[in-house]
C-alpha positions as CSV (number, residue, x, y, z in Angstrom):
1,M,-8.1,37.2,60.8
2,A,-9.6,34.9,58.3
3,Q,-11.0,37.9,56.3
4,N,-7.6,39.5,56.1
5,S,-6.1,36.2,55.0
6,R,-8.7,36.1,52.2
7,R,-7.8,39.7,51.2
8,D,-4.1,38.9,51.2
9,F,-4.7,35.9,49.0
10,L,-6.8,37.8,46.5
11,R,-4.2,40.6,46.3
12,T,-1.4,38.0,45.8
13,A,-3.5,36.2,43.2
14,S,-4.3,39.4,41.3
15,A,-0.6,40.4,41.2
16,G,0.4,36.9,40.0
17,A,-2.2,37.1,37.2
18,A,-0.9,40.5,36.1
19,V,2.7,39.2,36.0
20,L,1.5,36.1,34.1
21,A,-0.4,38.2,31.6
22,A,2.6,40.5,31.1
23,S,4.9,37.5,30.6
24,R,2.6,36.2,27.9
25,L,2.9,39.5,26.1
26,A,6.7,40.0,26.6
27,P,8.7,39.4,23.4
28,S,11.0,37.0,25.2
29,A,8.1,34.8,26.1
30,L,6.5,34.6,22.7
31,A,6.3,31.2,21.1
32,A,8.8,30.4,18.3
33,P,7.6,31.4,14.9
34,I,5.5,28.8,13.1
35,E,7.4,27.0,10.4
36,P,6.0,27.6,6.9
37,P,3.9,24.8,5.6
38,I,5.5,22.1,3.6
39,D,4.5,22.3,0.0
40,P,2.4,19.3,-1.2
41,M,4.2,16.6,-3.1
42,K,3.4,16.8,-6.8
43,V,2.3,13.3,-7.9
44,G,2.3,12.0,-11.4
45,V,-0.8,9.9,-12.4
46,F,-0.7,6.8,-14.5
47,G,-3.4,4.5,-15.5
48,L,-7.1,5.5,-15.7
49,D,-8.7,2.4,-17.1
50,Y,-9.3,-0.1,-14.3
51,T,-7.8,2.2,-11.7
52,F,-7.5,3.1,-8.0
53,W,-7.2,6.7,-9.0
54,T,-11.0,7.1,-8.8
55,I,-10.5,6.6,-5.1
56,W,-7.1,8.2,-4.5
57,A,-7.9,11.5,-6.3
58,D,-11.0,11.9,-4.1
59,L,-8.7,11.7,-1.0
60,L,-5.7,13.6,-2.3
61,S,-7.1,16.4,-4.4
62,P,-8.1,19.8,-3.0
63,K,-11.4,19.2,-4.8
64,G,-11.9,15.9,-3.0
65,R,-15.7,15.3,-2.7
66,R,-15.6,12.9,0.2
67,V,-14.5,15.4,2.9
68,G,-14.3,18.6,0.9
69,T,-10.6,19.0,1.2
70,Q,-7.3,17.1,0.5
71,L,-6.2,15.0,3.4
72,L,-2.5,14.7,2.8
73,R,0.5,16.7,1.5
74,M,0.5,15.1,-1.9
75,Q,-1.9,15.7,-4.7
76,P,-2.3,14.8,-8.4
77,A,-0.4,17.3,-10.5
78,Y,0.2,15.7,-13.9
79,V,-1.5,12.8,-15.7
80,W,-0.7,10.6,-18.6
81,D,-2.9,7.9,-20.2
82,K,-2.9,6.2,-23.5
83,D,-6.4,7.5,-24.0
84,L,-5.8,11.3,-24.2
85,K,-9.5,12.1,-23.8
86,R,-9.7,10.1,-20.6
87,A,-6.6,11.9,-19.3
88,Q,-8.2,15.3,-20.2
89,Q,-11.4,14.4,-18.3
90,F,-9.3,13.4,-15.2
91,A,-7.3,16.6,-15.4
92,E,-10.4,18.8,-15.6
93,Q,-12.1,17.1,-12.7
94,W,-9.0,17.1,-10.4
95,E,-7.3,20.3,-11.6
96,C,-4.0,18.8,-12.9
97,K,-2.2,19.0,-16.2
98,V,-2.0,16.4,-19.0
99,V,1.3,15.3,-20.5
100,E,1.4,13.9,-24.0
101,R,4.1,11.2,-23.4
102,F,4.4,8.6,-20.7
103,D,7.8,10.1,-19.7
104,G,6.6,13.7,-19.9
105,M,6.4,14.1,-16.1
106,I,10.1,13.8,-15.4
107,G,11.3,17.0,-13.8
108,K,7.8,18.0,-12.9
109,V,6.7,15.6,-10.2
110,D,8.0,14.4,-6.8
111,A,6.7,10.8,-7.3
112,V,4.6,8.7,-9.6
113,L,1.7,6.4,-8.6
114,N,0.4,3.8,-11.0
115,G,-3.2,3.1,-10.2
116,E,-4.2,0.8,-13.0
117,L,-4.4,-3.0,-13.0
118,T,-4.5,-3.4,-16.8
119,N,-1.1,-1.8,-17.6
120,V,0.8,-4.0,-15.1
121,P,2.4,-6.2,-17.8
122,W,4.0,-3.0,-19.2
123,Q,4.7,-1.4,-15.9
124,H,8.5,-2.0,-16.2
125,L,8.4,0.0,-19.4
126,L,6.1,2.7,-18.0
127,L,8.2,3.4,-14.9
128,R,11.7,2.8,-16.3
129,P,12.5,6.5,-17.1
130,Y,11.2,7.5,-13.6
131,L,13.2,4.8,-11.8
132,Q,16.3,5.8,-13.8
133,A,15.7,9.5,-12.8
134,G,15.4,8.6,-9.1
135,I,11.7,9.6,-8.9
136,P,9.9,7.5,-6.3
137,C,7.5,5.0,-7.9
138,F,4.4,3.2,-6.6
139,L,3.8,-0.1,-8.4
140,Q,0.3,-1.4,-8.9
141,R,-0.6,-5.0,-8.2
142,H,0.1,-7.5,-9.7
143,W,3.3,-5.5,-9.7
144,S,4.6,-7.4,-12.8
145,D,3.7,-10.1,-15.3
146,S,6.9,-12.1,-14.8
147,L,9.8,-12.3,-12.4
148,V,12.1,-11.2,-15.2
149,H,10.3,-7.8,-15.4
150,M,9.9,-7.6,-11.6
151,D,13.7,-8.0,-11.2
152,E,14.3,-5.4,-13.9
153,M,12.4,-2.8,-11.9
154,L,14.0,-3.8,-8.6
155,D,17.5,-3.7,-10.1
156,M,16.8,-0.2,-11.5
157,A,15.6,1.0,-8.1
158,A,18.7,-0.4,-6.4
159,K,21.1,1.0,-9.1
160,H,19.6,4.6,-9.0
161,S,18.7,4.6,-5.3
162,T,15.1,5.1,-6.2
163,P,12.4,4.5,-3.5
164,I,9.9,1.9,-4.8
165,M,6.8,0.7,-3.1
166,A,4.5,-2.2,-4.0
167,T,1.7,-2.8,-1.4
168,V,-2.0,-3.5,-1.1
169,P,-4.3,-1.6,1.4
170,F,-4.5,-4.6,3.7
171,E,-0.8,-4.3,4.5
172,H,-1.4,-0.9,6.1
173,Y,-4.2,-1.9,8.5
174,N,-3.3,-1.5,12.2
175,Q,-4.5,-5.1,12.9
176,A,-1.2,-6.3,11.5
177,E,0.9,-4.5,14.2
178,V,-1.5,-5.5,16.9
179,A,-1.3,-9.2,15.9
180,I,2.5,-9.1,15.7
181,A,2.6,-7.9,19.3
182,Q,0.1,-10.5,20.5
183,L,1.9,-13.4,18.9
184,K,4.7,-13.0,21.4
185,D,2.5,-14.6,24.0
186,A,0.7,-17.1,21.7
187,G,3.5,-19.7,21.5
188,E,4.6,-21.5,18.4
189,I,2.1,-21.3,15.5
190,Q,0.2,-24.5,14.8
191,G,-2.0,-23.2,11.9
192,V,-3.7,-20.2,10.4
193,F,-7.1,-19.6,8.9
194,G,-8.4,-16.5,7.1
195,T,-11.2,-15.2,4.9
196,A,-11.8,-12.1,2.8
197,H,-15.0,-11.0,1.2
198,S,-13.3,-10.5,-2.3
199,T,-13.6,-13.7,-4.2
200,D,-11.6,-12.8,-7.4
201,E,-7.9,-13.0,-7.2
202,P,-7.0,-9.4,-8.2
203,H,-8.9,-8.1,-5.2
204,F,-7.9,-10.8,-2.8
205,H,-5.4,-9.0,-0.6
206,L,-5.4,-11.2,2.5
207,P,-2.1,-13.0,1.7
208,Y,-0.1,-9.8,2.0
209,L,-1.6,-8.9,5.4
210,M,-0.9,-12.4,6.7
211,M,2.7,-12.4,5.4
212,K,3.3,-9.0,7.1
213,I,2.2,-10.7,10.3
214,L,3.7,-14.2,9.9
215,G,6.8,-13.5,7.8
216,Y,7.8,-14.0,4.2
217,D,9.6,-17.4,4.4
218,V,6.9,-19.1,2.4
219,E,7.9,-22.5,1.1
220,S,5.1,-23.3,-1.3
221,V,1.8,-21.9,-2.6
222,S,-1.4,-23.4,-4.1
223,M,-4.5,-21.7,-5.5
224,N,-7.8,-23.3,-6.4
225,V,-10.2,-21.1,-8.2
226,D,-13.1,-21.3,-10.7
227,D,-11.5,-18.4,-12.7
228,P,-8.8,-16.1,-11.1
229,R,-10.4,-13.1,-12.8
230,K,-14.0,-13.8,-12.0
231,V,-16.0,-13.9,-8.7
232,G,-16.4,-17.4,-7.5
233,H,-14.8,-20.2,-5.5
234,M,-11.2,-19.3,-4.3
235,A,-9.0,-21.1,-1.9
236,V,-5.3,-20.2,-1.4
237,N,-2.8,-22.0,0.8
238,Y,0.7,-20.9,1.9
239,V,3.0,-23.4,3.6
240,F,5.6,-22.1,6.1
241,P,8.4,-24.6,6.6
242,K,10.2,-25.9,9.7
243,S,13.1,-23.5,10.4
244,D,15.3,-22.0,13.0
245,K,12.2,-20.0,14.1
246,R,9.9,-23.0,14.5
247,T,10.0,-26.7,15.2
248,R,7.3,-27.7,12.8
249,P,5.8,-26.4,9.6
250,F,2.3,-24.8,9.5
251,E,-0.2,-23.9,6.8
252,L,-2.0,-20.6,6.2
253,S,-5.4,-21.5,4.7
254,M,-7.4,-18.7,3.1
255,Q,-10.7,-18.5,1.3
256,G,-12.7,-15.8,-0.5
257,A,-15.8,-16.1,1.7
258,G,-17.9,-14.4,4.3
259,P,-19.3,-10.9,4.7
260,E,-16.3,-9.3,6.4
261,V,-13.5,-7.4,4.7
262,F,-11.2,-9.9,6.3
263,W,-11.0,-12.2,9.3
264,F,-8.2,-14.4,10.5
265,N,-7.3,-16.7,13.4
266,I,-3.7,-17.7,14.2
267,I,-3.6,-20.8,16.4
268,G,-0.7,-20.9,18.8
269,Q,0.4,-23.5,21.4
270,K,-0.5,-21.1,24.2
271,G,-3.4,-19.2,22.6
272,N,-5.0,-17.7,19.5
273,V,-4.7,-14.3,17.9
274,S,-7.6,-13.1,15.8
275,A,-8.8,-10.0,14.1
276,S,-11.4,-8.8,11.6
277,M,-12.7,-5.8,9.8
278,S,-16.4,-5.3,9.3
279,E,-17.9,-4.6,5.8
280,S,-19.3,-1.5,7.4
281,A,-15.9,0.1,7.8
282,D,-15.7,3.3,5.8
283,Y,-14.0,3.3,2.5
284,L,-11.9,6.2,3.6
285,T,-10.5,4.1,6.4
286,R,-9.6,1.3,4.1
287,F,-7.4,3.3,1.7
288,F,-6.1,6.2,3.9
289,G,-3.5,4.2,5.7
290,Q,-1.8,3.2,2.5
291,L,-1.7,6.7,1.2
292,V,-0.3,8.0,4.5
293,D,2.5,5.4,4.3
294,I,3.2,6.3,0.6
295,Q,3.6,10.0,1.5
296,K,5.8,9.3,4.5
297,T,8.0,6.8,2.5
298,F,8.5,9.0,-0.5
299,E,9.0,12.2,1.5
300,K,11.9,10.5,3.3
301,R,13.1,8.8,0.1
302,A,13.0,5.6,2.1
303,M,11.8,2.0,1.4
304,Y,8.6,0.9,3.0
305,Q,9.7,-2.7,2.6
306,P,13.1,-4.1,1.5
307,L,13.5,-5.1,-2.2
308,D,13.8,-8.8,-1.3
309,V,10.4,-8.6,0.4
310,L,8.9,-7.1,-2.8
311,R,10.5,-9.9,-4.8
312,R,9.2,-12.6,-2.5
313,K,5.6,-11.2,-2.5
314,F,5.6,-11.3,-6.3
315,Q,7.1,-14.9,-6.3
316,C,4.2,-16.0,-4.1
317,L,1.7,-14.4,-6.4
318,Q,3.3,-15.8,-9.5
319,A,3.3,-19.3,-7.8
320,A,-0.4,-19.0,-7.0
321,Y,-1.2,-18.3,-10.7
322,Y,1.2,-21.1,-11.8
323,S,-0.5,-23.5,-9.4
324,T,-4.0,-22.9,-10.8
325,M,-3.0,-22.5,-14.5
326,E,-0.3,-25.1,-14.9
327,R,-0.6,-27.6,-12.0
328,N,-4.4,-27.9,-11.5
329,G,-4.2,-26.3,-8.1
330,A,-1.3,-28.4,-6.7
331,P,1.3,-26.7,-4.5
332,V,4.2,-24.9,-6.2
333,K,7.6,-24.4,-4.5
334,I,8.7,-20.7,-4.4
335,G,11.5,-20.3,-6.9
336,A,10.2,-23.2,-9.1
337,V,8.3,-21.1,-11.5
338,P,10.3,-20.2,-14.6
339,A,11.4,-16.5,-14.3
340,D,9.9,-15.7,-17.7
341,W,6.5,-17.4,-17.1
342,R,3.9,-14.7,-17.3
343,I,0.7,-14.0,-15.4
344,P,-1.9,-13.4,-18.1
345,A,-2.6,-9.8,-18.9
346,W,-6.0,-8.4,-17.8
347,K,-6.4,-6.8,-21.3
348,P,-3.7,-8.3,-23.6
349,D,-4.1,-5.6,-26.2
350,A,-4.3,-2.6,-23.9
351,Y,-0.7,-1.6,-24.6
352,D,2.3,-2.7,-26.7
353,A,6.0,-1.9,-26.6
354,S,5.5,0.9,-29.2
355,D,3.5,2.9,-26.7
356,F,6.7,3.3,-24.6
357,K,9.3,4.1,-27.3
358,A,11.7,7.0,-26.4
C-alpha cells in the first residue's frame, strides 16, 4: 500500500512538473518585456583647477579606473575650462567634448556640475545662462562669495523653476538619517560635540552634517582658526536658540581634530546619540552617496533641499568667516553680516568678469 502511494505521488509530481514547465513556456505566462534602459544623463563639466572632478569622473565615466565601469546613469559629456589645454586633457581622458565658451553646453547637456573651489566667487556668472535655461545646476562650496551673489542664483532658480543643489558629501551619509531617528528617544538636546579630521575650513564639512540632523535654526556662529585656508587649529561653534521646539538653547562645538573622518555625540536629557566614520572608509563610499542623490534629484527635476535651507547654510558659512576675519573669533548673529561682504577668493586672479561676457 505504501509502495503504491509512493508511485501515485511520483506520477502526480511528474505531471505537475510538466504542467509547470509548459506554463513557463506559454506566451500568456511570459514575463512582461524588459523596459529599454534609460539613457545616461549628459553632464556638463566646469572647473578643473582645484576640483572634485578628479574623483567624480572616475566614478561616472565609462572609463572609470576605480571599478572599471560607470556606476550611475550620468556621465561627463562636455567640458569647459578657462585653460583650454586642461579641458582638452580632461576630454581625452574621459571621452567627452570640449566647448570653447562657458555657455557652450546649453542645449547639449541635462545638468551641469561645478567641481572647482577656485571659481566659486564667479559661480553666479558661470551658471547664470544655465539657470536661466532651466538646466539643473550643482553649486560647488563655498557656493558663493557673498549673500548678494548667492541670492542672485537662488532667485534665478526660483524664477525659471531650475533645480539647484548645493551640498557637501557629509550631508549624504546614512549616519544622518539614523541619528535623526534615534533623537526621538533621546529627550531635549543639552549639547553637541563633534570632530572631523580635516583641519582647514574648505574641507571641514561637519557643520552641514550636523545641521541636517539638528535643524537649520542657528542663531550665531563663531570660528577660531590659525588660517582658514591652511591646515592647523580650527574650532567652530553654532548656537541653537531657545524656541518652540526646545526650552533652552544649546551649543554645537566642533573641532578639526582626530583620526576619524568625523565623530559626533549629541547629549540628550534621556540619552546620547553618537556616530563616527573611520578613516579607513573607502573613498568610493564617501562620494558615491552624494552623486546618487545628485542623479535622483536632477532626473526628477526636484530640489534636494529647499532654497531657504541653501541660503541659511551659506549664511552660517559667511558668518564663520566674518567671525574669524572681522571679529577675532567672536560669535556673529546670523543675518548680521552685510549682504555684500565677501569671503576671500581662493585665487583672486583666477577669473574676472570678462571671462563670462556674452
